Every structure is written in structure tokens, then in C-alpha cells.
C-alpha positions in Angstrom: 236.7 99.3 247.5 236.7 96.2 245.3 240.3 95.1 246.2 240.8 92.6 249.1 242.4 93.7 252.3 245.9 92.3 252.8 247.7 91.6 256.1 251.4 90.8 256.8 250.4 87.2 257.3 248.7 87.1 253.9 251.8 88.5 252.2 254.0 85.9 253.8 251.7 83.1 252.7 251.6 84.4 249.2 255.4 84.6 249.0 255.7 81.0 250.4 253.2 79.8 247.8 255.0 81.4 244.9 258.4 80.1 245.9 257.4 76.4 246.3 259.4 73.9 244.3 257.1 70.8 244.5 254.7 71.7 241.7 254.0 74.2 239.0 252.4 77.4 240.5 250.7 78.3 237.3 249.1 74.9 236.8 248.0 74.9 240.4 246.2 78.2 239.9 244.6 76.9 236.7 243.2 73.8 238.5 242.0 75.8 241.4 240.1 78.4 239.4 237.1 76.3 238.3 237.3 72.9 240.2 233.7 72.1 239.5 234.2 72.1 235.7 235.6 68.9 234.2 238.2 69.2 231.4 238.9 72.4 229.5 242.6 72.3 230.4 243.7 75.1 228.1 240.8 77.3 228.9 241.6 77.0 232.6 245.2 78.0 231.8 244.0 81.1 229.8 241.7 82.4 232.5 244.5 83.1 235.0 246.3 85.0 232.3 243.1 87.0 231.8 242.9 87.8 235.5 246.6 88.8 235.8 247.0 90.6 232.4 250.1 91.9 230.8 252.0 95.1 231.4 250.4 98.3 230.2 252.9 100.8 228.7 252.4 104.4 227.8 255.1 105.7 225.4 256.6 109.2 225.4 254.4 110.3 222.5 251.3 109.3 224.3 250.7 106.0 222.6 249.2 103.3 224.9 250.0 99.7 224.6 247.3 97.7 226.3 248.0 95.0 228.8 244.5 93.7 229.0 243.8 90.2 227.6 240.6 89.4 225.8 239.2 85.9 225.4 236.3 84.4 223.6 234.7 81.0 224.2 232.5 79.8 221.3 231.0 76.3 220.9 228.2 73.9 221.5 225.6 74.4 224.2 226.0 72.8 227.7 229.8 72.9 227.6 230.2 75.1 230.8 231.0 78.4 229.0 228.7 80.4 231.2 230.1 78.6 234.3 233.6 79.8 233.4 232.2 83.3 233.3 230.7 82.8 236.7 233.9 81.7 238.3 235.7 84.8 236.8 233.0 87.0 238.4 233.7 85.5 241.8 237.5 85.5 241.4 238.2 88.9 239.9 238.4 91.9 242.3 236.2 93.9 239.9 234.0 92.3 237.3 230.7 93.1 235.6 228.4 90.6 233.9 226.1 91.3 231.0 224.3 89.4 228.2 224.2 90.0 224.5 220.5 90.1 224.2 220.0 92.6 227.0 222.9 94.8 226.1 223.2 97.6 223.5 226.3 99.4 222.3 225.6 102.5 224.4 224.9 100.2 227.4 228.4 98.9 227.1 230.2 102.2 226.5 228.2 105.3 227.6 224.9 106.9 227.1 223.5 110.5 227.2 220.3 111.0 229.1 218.1 113.9 230.0 217.4 114.9 233.6 213.6 115.0 234.2 213.7 117.9 236.6 216.2 120.3 235.2 216.1 119.1 231.5 219.9 119.1 231.3 221.9 116.5 229.4 224.1 114.2 231.4 226.5 111.4 230.6 226.0 107.9 232.2 228.8 105.3 232.1 228.2 101.9 230.6 229.4 98.5 231.7 232.9 98.8 230.3 233.5 102.2 231.8 232.3 100.9 235.2 234.6 97.9 234.9 237.7 100.1 234.4 240.8 98.1 235.6 238.5 95.0 235.8 236.8 92.5 233.6 233.6 92.5 231.6 231.9 89.2 231.1 229.5 89.1 228.1 227.4 86.0 227.8 225.5 85.2 224.5 227.8 87.5 222.6 226.5 86.2 219.3 223.0 87.6 220.1 224.2 91.2 219.9 223.7 93.0 216.6 226.7 94.0 214.4 226.1 97.7 215.2 226.3 97.1 218.9 229.4 94.9 218.6 231.1 97.6 216.5 230.7 100.1 219.4 233.2 98.1 221.5 236.1 98.1 218.9 237.6 101.3 220.4 237.3 100.0 224.0 239.0 96.7 223.3 242.1 98.2 221.7 242.4 101.8 223.0 240.9 101.3 226.4 238.7 104.4 226.3 235.3 105.6 225.1 235.1 108.8 223.1 231.7 110.5 223.2 230.6 113.4 220.9 226.8 113.7 221.3 224.3 116.4 222.2 227.0 119.0 222.7 229.0 116.7 225.1 232.6 115.8 224.2 234.3 113.5 226.6 236.8 110.7 226.9 236.1 108.0 229.5 238.6 105.3 230.6 237.5 101.7 230.0 240.8 99.8 230.5 239.1 96.4 231.0 239.5 92.9 229.7 236.6 91.2 227.8 235.6 87.6 228.4 232.9 86.6 225.9 230.9 83.4 225.4 229.0 82.7 222.2 227.3 80.0 220.2 228.2 79.3 216.5 226.1 80.5 213.6 224.3 77.2 213.2 223.5 76.7 217.0 226.0 73.8 217.1 229.5 73.8 215.7 229.7 72.2 212.3 233.0 70.4 212.1 232.7 70.1 208.3 232.8 73.9 207.8 235.6 76.3 208.3 236.0 77.9 211.7 235.4 81.3 210.2 232.1 80.2 208.8 231.0 78.8 212.1 232.0 81.9 214.1 230.4 84.4 211.6 231.9 87.6 213.0 234.0 90.3 211.4 237.8 90.0 211.3 238.1 93.5 212.7 236.4 92.3 215.9 238.0 88.9 216.1 241.5 90.3 215.7 241.0 92.2 219.0 240.6 88.9 220.9 243.8 87.5 222.0 242.5 83.9 222.3 239.5 82.2 220.8 238.6 78.7 222.1 236.2 76.4 220.3 234.4 74.2 222.8 232.9 71.0 221.4 230.5 68.5 222.9 232.3 65.4 221.8 230.5 62.0 222.2 233.1 59.8 223.9 231.8 57.0 226.2 234.9 57.1 228.5 234.9 60.9 228.8 231.1 60.9 229.3 231.5 58.4 232.1 234.1 60.6 233.8 231.9 63.7 233.5 228.9 61.8 234.9 230.9 60.6 237.9 232.2 64.1 238.4 228.8 65.8 238.3 227.2 63.1 240.5 229.9 63.7 243.2 229.1 67.4 243.1 225.4 66.8 243.6 226.0 64.3 246.5 228.2 66.8 248.4 226.7 68.5 251.5 228.3 71.3 253.4 229.8 70.3 256.8 227.3 70.7 259.6 224.2 70.8 257.3 221.2 69.1 258.9 218.3 67.4 257.2 215.5 69.9 256.5 217.6 73.0 256.8 216.4 75.8 254.4 218.7 76.8 251.6 220.4 80.2 251.8 219.3 82.6 249.1 221.6 85.5 250.1 224.9 83.9 249.1 225.8 86.6 246.6 224.3 89.6 248.5 226.7 92.0 250.2 226.2 92.2 253.9 227.2 95.7 255.1 227.2 94.8 258.9 229.7 92.0 259.0 232.9 93.8 259.9 233.8 91.3 262.6 233.1 88.3 260.3 235.3 89.8 257.6 238.1 90.3 260.1 237.8 86.8 261.3 238.0 85.5 257.7 241.2 87.5 257.1 242.8 85.9 260.1 241.8 82.4 259.2 242.7 82.5 255.5 243.9 79.1 254.3 245.9 78.5 251.2 244.5 75.1 250.3 241.0 73.7 250.4 240.4 70.7 252.7 240.0 67.5 250.8 236.6 65.9 250.5 236.0 62.6 248.8 232.6 63.5 247.4 233.7 66.9 246.2 237.2 66.2 245.0 237.2 62.4 244.4 239.8 60.0 245.7 242.8 61.6 247.3 245.3 59.6 245.1 244.0 61.0 241.9 243.7 64.6 242.9 246.0 67.6 243.4 245.9 70.3 245.9 243.4 73.1 245.2 243.7 76.7 246.4 240.9 78.4 248.2 238.9 81.1 246.5 239.8 83.7 249.1 243.5 83.0 248.7 243.1 83.2 244.9 241.6 86.6 245.1 244.4 88.0 247.2 247.2 86.2 245.2 245.8 87.6 241.9 245.6 91.1 243.4 249.3 91.0 244.5 250.6 89.4 241.3 248.7 91.7 239.0 250.8 94.7 240.2 254.1 93.2 239.1 255.9 94.4 236.0 258.1 91.7 234.6 260.7 92.5 231.9 261.3 90.5 228.8 264.7 88.7 228.5 266.6 88.2 225.2 265.8 84.5 225.1 262.1 85.1 225.5 262.1 87.8 222.9 263.8 85.5 220.3 261.3 82.7 221.0 258.3 85.1 220.6 259.8 86.6 217.4 260.4 83.2 215.8 257.0 81.9 216.7 255.3 85.0 215.3 257.1 84.6 212.0 255.9 81.0 211.8 252.3 82.0 212.5 252.4 84.5 209.7 253.8 82.2 207.2 251.7 79.2 208.1 248.1 79.6 206.9 247.1 76.1 207.8 248.6 73.4 210.0 247.8 70.2 208.1 244.0 69.8 208.1 243.7 72.5 210.7 242.3 76.0 209.8 242.7 79.3 211.5 240.2 80.5 214.1 241.5 84.1 214.2 243.1 86.3 211.6 246.9 86.4 212.4 247.8 90.1 212.3 250.4 92.2 214.2 248.2 92.0 217.2 249.2 88.3 217.5 252.7 89.5 218.4 251.4 91.6 221.2 249.2 88.6 222.3 252.3 86.5 222.7 254.0 89.2 224.8 251.0 89.7 227.0 250.5 85.9 227.7 254.2 85.5 228.4 254.1 88.4 230.9 251.0 87.0 232.6 252.7 83.6 233.0 255.7 85.3 234.6 253.3 87.2 236.9 251.8 83.9 238.1 255.2 82.8 239.2 255.9 86.2 240.9 258.9 86.6 238.7 260.5 89.9 237.8 261.6 88.7 234.3 259.9 86.9 231.5 261.9 83.8 230.8 262.0 81.4 227.9 259.6 78.9 229.6 257.0 81.7 229.9 257.3 82.4 226.2 256.9 78.6 225.4 253.8 78.4 227.6 252.3 81.3 225.7 253.2 79.7 222.4 251.4 76.5 223.4 248.2 78.4 224.3 248.3 80.3 221.0 248.8 77.2 218.9 245.9 75.5 220.6 243.5 78.5 220.3 244.5 79.7 216.8 244.0 76.4 214.8 241.0 74.1 214.7 240.7 70.8 212.7 238.2 70.8 209.9 236.8 67.5 208.7 236.2 66.8 205.0 233.0 65.2 203.8 234.2 64.1 200.4 237.0 62.1 201.7 234.7 60.4 204.2 232.2 59.6 201.5 234.9 58.1 199.3 236.1 55.9 202.0 232.6 54.7 202.6 232.2 53.8 199.0 235.5 51.9 199.0 234.3 50.0 202.0 231.0 49.2 200.4 232.7 47.9 197.2 234.9 45.7 199.4 231.9 44.3 201.2 230.2 43.7 197.9 233.2 41.8 196.5 233.2 39.6 199.5 229.5 38.9 199.1 230.0 38.1 195.4 232.6 35.6 196.3 230.2 33.8 198.5 227.4 33.9 195.9 228.9 33.5 192.3 225.4 33.4 190.7 224.3 36.8 192.1 223.8 39.6 189.6 222.1 42.8 190.8 222.0 46.5 190.1 225.5 47.0 191.7 227.0 44.5 189.3 225.5 46.5 186.4 227.1 49.7 187.7 230.4 47.9 188.0 230.0 46.5 184.4 229.5 50.0 183.1 232.7 51.1 184.9 234.7 48.1 183.5 233.9 47.5 179.8 236.0 44.3 179.6 233.8 41.2 179.2 234.0 38.6 182.0 234.9 35.0 181.4 231.3 33.8 182.0 229.9 36.2 179.4 232.6 35.1 176.8 231.6 31.5 177.3 227.9 32.4 176.9 228.6 34.3 173.7 230.4 31.3 172.3 227.5 29.1 173.1 225.1 31.5 171.4 227.3 31.5 168.3 227.2 27.7 168.3 223.4 27.7 168.4 223.2 30.2 165.6 225.0 27.9 163.2 222.7 26.6 160.3 221.5 23.1 160.3 221.5 20.7 157.3 217.8 21.2 156.7 218.0 25.0 156.6 219.2 27.0 153.6 222.8 28.1 153.8 223.4 31.5 155.3 225.0 34.3 153.5 228.7 34.4 154.1 231.4 36.7 152.8 232.4 34.0 150.2 228.8 33.6 148.9 228.2 37.3 148.7 231.0 37.6 146.1 229.0 35.1 143.9 226.1 37.5 143.1 227.1 40.6 141.2 225.4 44.0 141.5 223.9 43.7 138.1 222.2 40.4 139.0 221.0 41.8 142.3 219.4 44.8 140.6 217.6 42.5 138.2 216.2 40.4 141.1 215.0 43.7 142.8 213.2 44.7 139.6 211.4 41.4 139.5 210.3 41.6 143.1 209.0 45.2 142.4 206.8 43.8 139.6 205.3 41.3 142.0 204.4 44.2 144.4 203.0 46.3 141.6 200.6 43.5 140.7 199.1 43.7 144.2 200.6 40.6 145.7 201.9 40.4 149.2 205.5 39.0 149.4 204.6 37.0 152.6 202.0 35.1 150.6 204.2 34.2 147.7 206.0 30.8 148.1 209.8 30.7 147.7 209.6 28.0 145.1 207.3 30.0 142.9 209.7 33.0 143.0 212.5 30.7 142.0 210.5 29.3 139.0 209.3 32.7 137.7 212.7 34.4 137.9 214.2 31.7 135.7 211.2 31.6 133.3 211.4 35.2 132.5 214.1 34.5 129.9 215.4 38.0 130.1 218.8 36.8 131.4 221.1 34.3 129.7 222.5 33.1 133.1 219.6 31.8 135.4 219.5 32.1 139.2 220.3 29.0 141.3 218.9 28.4 144.7 221.8 29.8 146.7 221.7 33.1 144.7 218.0 33.5 145.3 218.6 33.1 149.1 221.5 35.6 148.9 219.5 38.2 147.1 216.6 37.9 149.6 219.0 38.2 152.5 220.8 41.3 151.0 217.4 43.0 150.4 216.2 42.5 153.9 
């Protein structure tokens, strides 16, 4: 039998622990579940709910409302996801572990094989059928193919496996909870992408998970220092009575079938709390009491059999929160990690019931519903960063730095100034002064011929300009080059032609030449 053996002394200790008024019983169970893992506060609160579960109900028409809670952990490597699965395997009365790469759909549900001797077909149960009324821990869940993941849809919601193969028609009970650990699509979680894009699984599968936690490997110097100190304490710890050179035990997880007396002695000496050790638990001032693993197994076994009833206040809290979740697609810059369907309402009910079971309460109160709401709000929404906004902020910072550098060096003019000049078409004060200086230098001197102005242009008529053009054309037709003809000779020959009663003066000749150029 997978269930632990209980004595009258164990029952009295469990009642005393559940009725204590010094601390929160639920938080103490959460801290005691995985003491060697640093952080992950909300995950440690969700795992006791997974172990305790909700209340299964079978209606008069045969409809089954599941009480099993399913949780998925998805995130970066080396964030203790697999360690959480290991602690659940040791804490749950019945738990089966499997991996995504080494598991197929029929391996999780049921398979039909052929007997070698008789040749008859027979039905063999899979991992989820063997874990009936227990927990299935699936590591590397993302490595499974979509076809294999589709095979567990019926099990996660209906709690049974229906087989119709090779002339065999059967229904097998698989009323188990699922705890899955997976990595994102890109290996590491990309905070600039939507949670749905990082997860990369079908909504029909994700909606069957009650909670989905995104675990990130955040680079924080203070947090990294605390984790390093925590891990080093764990490695420095030695079991009491261990001598130098003693060989390590390799049969720690192997069942010993000839230890009836040792098992009886353990039941008599069961302790609620673990003895404090400075290396294992840190300084006594900064730590809380932790429950022993043996006591946890028995406490969960007793609390799981309770059937709390919802109160009116808890029902109103759950109903109002479900309406908010349905109307709120995004919370600020946070996006949804799970599709919010009618199953989310049942999730709130199951989590509230599990929280009441942890307190050994017969009713689900308002504080149980509020604890469930806190878990759901944390697991259902994840912040998504925006690249464009970050890039824009960097550009603004760069422009501010450039302006400060330009103030220090007023004669600097580089490529960034040209870009800024294209954005701002207004001329600067320095360029205006430079243009005025250029205009001053362009003014004609006394020795030079006068330039053509608007007033002088009105002096030469179009008829006179056409006559001057005809004369220049005659010079070109004679084979002369205009660059080799002196200006004085052109002035003399134009006036000697005698074709016009009004001769050209020097200013008119200059004007005609300028207008022809």
C-alpha cells in the first residue's frame, strides 16, 4: 500500500499542528516542502494545493467534476524545475515520474500488446493509469510530440482512458494530477515576446492546466549572492555521525522489504519539526520552523480526505474574480499565459478548497478564496517587455549626451550634426552670419564691370537682346571661338554694323552677355 500507516499519536500531532495559532499552517507547509530550493514562493504555495487537491464531485446524471489540480512549470534551464518534481515524488503517497523524450502517448495512457506464448491481445496500463489517485510528474514536457500530448487531453479533464483497439473496448480510471516541467520554444524565455509565443503549445492543452508558472533566470547581484550562500551551505552540510572516509549510500531510494522493525520505530519516533542546523538552514534568527518529510506525508494523507463546503462569501469572491479575469485581457504591460475559459472558474474553486484542506477546515472561507485569487493572478499574467520603447529611450539618451558634448566643443561638426540638420531645416545663427559674409564678398569691386541687377535688366529690351544674339551667331558661323574674341572688339563691331539707329553702350553689352550665359 502506498499510503502511510497512521497511529493514534500521529492523529493527535496532526490535529495539534492544524490548530496552532502562532503561524499560518499553509505557509509553513509551503516552506517545508522544498527547503533546499531558494525562492519560488508562489510555486511552493501551489505544490501543496496540487498534493491536497480539490473535491471530486459526481452528479446524479453521471457527470464528473474533477478535483485534481494540474500545474506546469516553464522557463529557463537551471531554475530548479526538475528539483520541484523530485520533491513531489518523495512527498506524495503515490507518484510516477516520466520524461517527455522517453514517453509516448500510449505509454502515458494504455497500450495493447500481444502475448508471445498464446498470441492473445492484452491491455497494459500506462503511467497515468498506474498513478490513479496520485500524481504524474512529466519532465521535459516540451520534447513530446503534438500527437503524444493530444493523447492526454481526455485524462486531464475526464480522469479516464477510453480504449477501442484490436477488438478491445475498455475504460480505465486515470484520476491523477499532472505536474509538468518544460522549456520555452527558444530554449530560454524571450521577455520581448508574448508568453503564448514562448510556450508554443495548443490552447486546448494549456486550458487543462490550472496554473502555469514562468520561471526566469534573472541576473540580480543581490539575489545571486543569496543563492550562492544557500547552495554552499547545502554542500558543506554533513549528516550527524558521518565519519571521514565513509562510503556513500547508493540505496537511498530502494525499497527494503525486510525492515518491519525499523518502520515501526520510525512511526513511534515521528517528529513534527526538523532539528535546526546552522549549515543546512542558516542562522536561527532568519529562519522559520520546517516540518519533517515523514510528517508531511502523513499530514497530506489525512487532509486530502476532507471535503470542505463553499460558503456564500467565498462563492461571491470567486464569482467576482472570475468576471474580472474574463473582461481583462491584459493587466497593463502584462499578457496572459493561459487562455481564460470556464475552466478558470473551476480552478479558483479547486485552489480555494485545497487551501481550506491545508487548514483542516470543514468550510471554504473568504481568506481561502483570496489566497486562490492571488495564486491565479500571479500565474495567469506575465510582463512582456517592448523593444521599440527601449530603443527610443536609448536614442533620446544618445541625443542628450551629444548635446552635452556639443556644448563643450562648439566647433565640432560631424555626421550626427548633419542628421540633426536634416531633421531641423531652420538655419543656425552661425550659418546665417557665414551667408552674410559670403554675400559681402560677392559684391563687385570698382575695377570690375557692374553686375546685372533687376534695374539694369529693364534697360535692354527683348528686341535689342535678339539683335545681339544674331550678331554673336554670325561670329560663330565664321568659325571663331567666343573665348578668343576680346570684349572690346565685340563692342566695336556691334556698334559699327550700322544696322541699328541706337548703338550699344558698355553696360548693355555686359547685360546681354550675362543674360545669354
